[in-house]
C-alpha positions as CSV (number, residue, x, y, z in Angstrom):
1,X,-39.1,43.8,67.6
2,X,-37.4,40.8,69.1
3,X,-40.7,39.4,70.4
4,X,-42.3,39.6,67.0
5,X,-42.7,36.2,65.4
6,X,-42.0,36.7,61.7
7,X,-41.9,34.2,58.9
8,X,-40.7,34.4,55.3
9,X,-40.7,32.2,52.3
10,X,-37.4,30.5,51.9
11,X,-36.8,31.5,48.3
12,X,-34.3,33.8,46.5
13,X,-37.2,36.0,45.3
14,X,-37.8,37.1,48.9
15,X,-34.3,38.4,49.6
16,X,-35.0,42.0,48.7
17,X,-37.9,42.0,51.3
18,X,-36.2,40.3,54.2
19,X,-32.4,40.8,54.0
20,X,-31.2,42.7,57.0
21,X,-34.2,42.2,59.3
22,X,-32.7,42.8,62.7
23,X,-34.3,39.9,64.5
24,X,-35.0,36.2,64.2
25,X,-36.9,35.1,61.0
26,X,-38.5,31.7,60.5
27,X,-37.9,30.6,56.9
28,X,-40.2,27.9,55.4
29,X,-42.2,26.8,52.4
30,X,-45.3,29.1,51.7
31,X,-47.8,26.4,52.5
32,X,-46.3,25.8,56.0
33,X,-46.0,29.5,56.7
34,X,-49.7,30.0,55.8
35,X,-50.7,27.3,58.3
36,X,-48.6,28.7,61.0
37,X,-49.9,32.3,60.4
38,X,-53.5,31.0,60.4
39,X,-53.0,29.1,63.7
40,X,-51.4,32.2,65.4
41,X,-47.9,30.6,65.7
42,X,-46.6,33.6,63.6
43,X,-47.5,37.2,63.9
44,X,-46.4,38.4,60.5
45,X,-45.4,36.5,57.4
46,X,-44.5,36.9,53.8
47,X,-46.8,34.2,52.3
48,X,-48.8,33.2,49.3
49,X,-51.3,35.8,48.3
50,X,-54.0,33.1,48.1
51,X,-53.9,32.8,51.9
52,X,-55.4,36.3,52.1
53,X,-58.0,35.5,49.5
54,X,-58.9,32.3,51.4
55,X,-59.0,34.0,54.8
56,X,-59.1,37.8,54.5
57,X,-58.8,38.5,58.2
58,X,-55.3,39.9,57.9
59,X,-53.9,43.4,57.4
60,X,-51.7,43.7,54.3
61,X,-48.4,45.7,54.3
62,X,-49.2,48.2,51.6
63,X,-46.9,48.8,48.6
64,X,-44.9,45.6,49.1
65,X,-45.2,42.3,47.3
66,X,-43.5,39.7,45.2
67,X,-45.1,40.2,41.8
68,X,-44.5,40.1,38.1
69,X,-45.8,42.1,35.1
70,X,-45.0,39.5,32.5
71,X,-42.5,36.5,32.8
72,X,-41.6,35.7,36.3
73,X,-39.0,32.9,35.5
74,X,-39.5,30.9,38.7
75,X,-43.1,29.8,38.5
76,X,-43.3,27.5,35.5
77,X,-44.6,24.3,34.1
78,X,-41.7,22.2,32.7
79,X,-43.0,20.1,29.8
80,X,-41.9,18.3,26.7
81,X,-45.2,18.3,24.7
82,X,-47.3,21.3,23.8
83,X,-49.3,22.5,26.8
84,X,-52.6,21.8,25.0
85,X,-51.5,18.2,24.6
86,X,-50.3,17.5,28.1
87,X,-52.2,14.7,29.9
88,X,-50.9,15.2,33.4
89,X,-49.2,18.0,35.4
90,X,-47.5,17.1,38.7
91,X,-47.9,19.9,41.3
92,X,-45.6,21.4,43.9
93,X,-48.1,22.2,46.6
94,X,-45.6,24.4,48.5
95,X,-47.5,27.4,47.1
96,X,-51.3,27.4,46.8
97,X,-51.0,30.7,44.8
98,X,-49.0,29.0,42.1
99,X,-51.3,25.9,42.1
100,X,-54.5,27.9,41.8
101,X,-53.0,30.3,39.3
102,X,-52.3,27.2,37.2
103,X,-55.8,25.9,37.7
104,X,-57.3,29.3,36.6
105,X,-55.1,29.5,33.5
106,X,-55.9,26.0,32.4
107,X,-59.6,26.5,32.9
108,X,-59.6,29.8,31.1
109,X,-57.7,28.3,28.2
110,X,-60.0,25.2,28.1
111,X,-57.1,22.7,28.8
112,X,-57.9,19.8,31.1
113,X,-54.9,17.7,32.1
114,X,-55.0,15.5,35.2
115,X,-53.4,17.4,38.2
116,X,-51.5,15.3,40.8
117,X,-49.8,16.5,44.0
118,X,-46.4,15.8,45.6
119,X,-44.0,16.9,48.3
120,X,-43.6,20.7,48.7
121,X,-40.3,22.0,47.3
122,X,-39.2,18.8,45.5
123,X,-37.8,18.8,42.0
124,X,-38.5,15.2,41.1
125,X,-41.6,13.0,40.6
126,X,-43.0,9.6,41.3
127,X,-46.3,8.0,40.1
128,X,-49.4,10.1,40.3
129,X,-51.1,10.9,43.6
130,X,-54.6,12.5,43.7
131,X,-54.4,16.2,43.9
132,X,-56.9,16.6,46.7
133,X,-56.0,16.2,49.5
134,X,-52.2,16.8,48.8
135,X,-50.0,13.8,49.9
136,X,-46.4,13.0,49.9
137,X,-45.2,11.7,46.6
138,X,-42.2,13.2,44.7
139,X,-38.9,11.5,45.0
140,X,-35.9,13.6,44.0
141,X,-34.1,13.5,40.6
142,X,-36.2,11.2,38.5
143,X,-38.3,13.9,36.7
144,X,-36.1,13.7,33.6
145,X,-37.3,10.2,33.0
146,X,-41.0,10.8,33.8
147,X,-43.6,11.6,31.1
148,X,-46.0,14.5,31.6
149,X,-45.2,17.9,33.0
150,X,-44.3,19.4,36.3
151,X,-45.2,22.7,38.1
152,X,-42.0,24.1,39.6
153,X,-41.8,27.2,41.9
154,X,-39.1,29.2,43.6
155,X,-35.5,28.1,43.8
156,X,-36.4,24.6,42.5
157,X,-37.7,26.2,39.3
158,X,-34.6,28.3,38.9
159,X,-32.2,25.4,39.3
160,X,-34.2,23.1,37.1
161,X,-34.4,25.6,34.3
162,X,-30.6,26.1,34.5
163,X,-29.9,22.4,34.5
164,X,-32.5,21.2,32.0
165,X,-32.9,24.0,29.5
166,X,-31.9,21.8,26.6
167,X,-34.4,19.0,27.5
168,X,-37.6,20.8,28.5
169,X,-39.8,23.7,27.5
170,X,-41.0,26.0,30.2
171,X,-44.5,27.6,30.4
172,X,-44.0,30.7,32.4
173,X,-47.2,31.3,34.4
174,X,-46.5,35.0,34.9
175,X,-46.2,35.5,31.2
176,X,-49.3,33.4,30.6
177,X,-51.3,35.5,33.1
178,X,-50.1,38.8,31.6
179,X,-51.1,37.7,28.1
180,X,-54.6,36.5,29.3
181,X,-55.5,39.2,31.8
182,X,-53.2,42.2,31.0
183,X,-52.4,42.9,34.7
184,X,-49.5,42.1,37.1
185,X,-49.8,38.9,39.1
186,X,-49.1,39.0,42.9
187,X,-47.5,35.8,44.3
188,X,-46.7,36.8,47.9
189,X,-47.6,39.6,50.3
190,X,-46.8,40.5,53.9
191,X,-49.7,39.6,56.2
192,X,-50.2,40.8,59.8
193,X,-52.5,39.0,62.1
194,X,-55.5,41.2,63.2
195,X,-54.6,41.2,66.9
196,X,-51.0,42.4,66.5
197,X,-50.5,45.9,67.9
198,X,-48.4,48.6,66.1
199,X,-49.2,47.1,62.6
200,X,-48.5,50.4,61.0
201,X,-45.0,50.6,62.6
202,X,-44.2,47.0,61.5
203,X,-45.4,47.8,58.0
204,X,-43.2,51.0,57.9
205,X,-40.2,48.9,59.0
206,X,-40.8,46.3,56.2
207,X,-41.3,49.0,53.6
208,X,-38.0,50.7,54.7
209,X,-36.2,47.3,54.6
210,X,-37.4,46.7,51.0
211,X,-36.4,50.2,50.0
212,X,-33.0,49.9,51.5
213,X,-32.4,46.5,49.8
214,X,-33.5,47.7,46.4
215,X,-31.3,50.8,46.9
216,X,-28.3,48.5,47.5
217,X,-29.3,45.8,45.0
218,X,-25.7,45.4,43.8
219,X,-24.6,44.1,47.2
220,X,-27.7,42.0,47.6
221,X,-26.9,40.3,44.2
222,X,-23.3,39.8,45.3
223,X,-24.5,38.0,48.5
224,X,-27.0,35.9,46.5
225,X,-24.3,34.8,44.0
226,X,-22.0,33.8,46.8
227,X,-24.8,31.7,48.4
228,X,-25.6,29.7,45.3
229,X,-21.9,29.2,44.4
230,X,-21.4,27.7,47.8
231,X,-24.4,25.5,47.2
232,X,-22.8,24.2,44.0
233,X,-25.0,26.0,41.5
234,X,-22.4,27.8,39.4
235,X,-24.8,28.3,36.4
236,X,-26.8,30.8,38.5
237,X,-24.6,33.9,37.8
238,X,-24.5,37.5,38.7
239,X,-26.0,38.3,35.3
240,X,-28.9,36.0,36.1
241,X,-29.6,37.6,39.4
242,X,-29.5,41.1,37.9
243,X,-32.2,40.1,35.3
244,X,-34.2,38.2,38.0
245,X,-34.4,41.0,40.4
246,X,-34.5,43.9,38.0
247,X,-36.6,42.5,35.1
248,X,-38.6,39.5,36.2
249,X,-39.7,40.5,39.7
250,X,-41.6,43.5,41.0
251,X,-41.7,44.4,44.7
252,X,-44.5,46.9,44.9
253,X,-48.2,46.5,45.7
254,X,-49.8,49.4,44.0
255,X,-53.2,49.9,42.2
256,X,-52.3,47.6,39.3
257,X,-51.1,44.9,41.6
258,X,-54.3,45.2,43.7
259,X,-56.4,45.0,40.5
260,X,-54.5,41.9,39.5
261,X,-55.0,40.3,42.8
262,X,-58.8,41.1,42.8
263,X,-59.0,39.6,39.3
264,X,-57.3,36.4,40.5
265,X,-59.8,36.2,43.4
266,X,-62.7,36.6,40.9
267,X,-61.3,33.8,38.7
268,X,-60.8,31.5,41.7
269,X,-64.4,32.1,42.6
270,X,-65.5,31.5,39.0
271,X,-63.7,28.2,38.9
272,X,-64.8,27.0,42.3
273,X,-61.5,27.5,44.1
274,X,-62.9,30.1,46.5
275,X,-66.3,31.2,47.7
276,X,-67.4,34.4,46.0
277,X,-67.2,37.4,48.2
278,X,-66.6,41.1,48.2
279,X,-62.9,41.5,48.9
280,X,-61.5,44.5,50.8
281,X,-57.7,45.0,51.1
282,X,-57.1,46.2,54.7
283,X,-53.7,47.8,54.0
284,X,-51.4,49.4,56.6
């Protein structure tokens, strides 16, 4: 256990899946974790589901994910104009799942704004940078004076929605996916590198950890509230966390979630974001 190199996304949505892990955990942005897992620097990681679609060499911890079956709250496009009239969307490349979900939704809806990239995890913007390849670009705290729209994910999305609710509209990508496809959307899954021994044992430990946290969700919420208050975000209350963990997020990876992930893979291939292949979920 102590020698296992495990990584986890550094967002509040992951707390029910990692709180109480009895060894060191590396917390980072999803894009960084994907690179480290692919290079063999990590053995196991909770990362963007798109990493598996891109490189399906991994074993997946069965029945565990970060998903939504409707609005997700923390994967949104903040905008002032109607989505159909937006000329430009600035991207947070911290999560390739969120970026490619946005691309698929826009393509399916026939909307073609210019997409530009910035620094992973930032909440502000600076002038446009070409989306491929991603480059540094977003300075903090000037988004409110910038035209266009912005893809926000994770804790940055939560804080921005709390602070800017009166000034912006928010296009919830989980809700948009559900309306378009009718299935849950899977944002993150536990992936285990193929050479790691005892994958089933690790998977069982992670499932047990999830079950224990969801069974003690009241205490997990209390801890989460204490953390954000200490970080000077008093608008993110206990009531918010109760809705976030109980209503917006799902933490299973059952048949419907698998079907949703397969549909996402098909759409990514349709729109040139992935090569078309037969996908097999190697679950443990």
